[in-house]
N, C-alpha and C positions, 0 to 999 in steps of 0.2 A: 503494500499500499504505500502511497506518497507520505512522506513524513520526514523529521529530522533524523539524521544519522551522525552519531558522534563520531569524531576522527579517533583511530586507533591504529597502533603499530602492529604489524605481523610480518613474519617471513614465510612467504610462500613462492615457490618457483614459478611464477606466471611468465609466459614468453613475452607478453606485451600487455600495457595497460588496457583495461576495459572498463565500461560503465554500464550501469543499469538505469533505464528510464522508463517512465510511462508516458502517456499523452496528456496527463493532467497539467493543469496550469502552472503548478510548482515545478514539474519536470522541465516543461517547456521554457520558462523562465531560467532555470538552472543551466539548460543546454545553451540557451542564447548568451548567458553570462559566461559560461566556461568553454564555448566551441573553439575559440582560437587556441587555448591552452590544450584542449583535448587533440586538436590537430597537430599542434607542435610535439606533443609527446606520443604521437601515433596511436592514440587510443581507439578502439572499436567498441561501438555502442550495441547494447542488446535492449531492444524495444520489448519491454515485459508486459505491456498492457496497452492496448489499443481497441477502442469499440468499432470505430468506422473507417472506411477507407479516408475520410476526410481528416481524421486523426493522423493516419499514416503520412498523407501529404503534407500535413501541417509540420510535423517533426522533420520530414525530409526538407522542406523549405528551411526550418532553422538551421539544420545541419549543415546546408551548403556544401554537399558532396563528402562530408565525414560519414564514414561506413557505419550504418547502423542496421542490424538485422532483426527482425521479429524473432523473438525466442522465448522459451519457457527458462526461468532461472530458479526454479523450485530447489534444484540440487545444489546450485551455488549459494543461494539464500541459507539453506540448511547448513552447509559446510562452513559458511562464515558467520553463521548465527546473525542473518540479517532480516529484518521484518519489513524495513521501509527503502524506498528510492526516491530520488536519485543518489546514486553513490558512484564514485570513481574508486576502482580497485586496482591497486599496483603492487609490485612486489614488496614494497615497504609498508602497505597498509591500506586502510579506507579512509576516504574523505569526502567531504560534500561541500 
């Protein structure tokens, strides 16, 4: 669900940074705010919640070419003890 995620450090061998977002207003604002940094670090997005084709298109417009794939992230959320998004996941930890 959309919500606040506290930053925390962790050591996991991820090949590249990735982020989880939904199509809700909070996720859209987060993506718009962090889009340049996400592109700079080569992050790949996982769109974990979208209800309509308009939602998908809106996220694609905000992403401006940043790779974002529709995906279920239940396993990732469980493994990382996450219950909210948007969140950036790197080899060093989680941040919002």
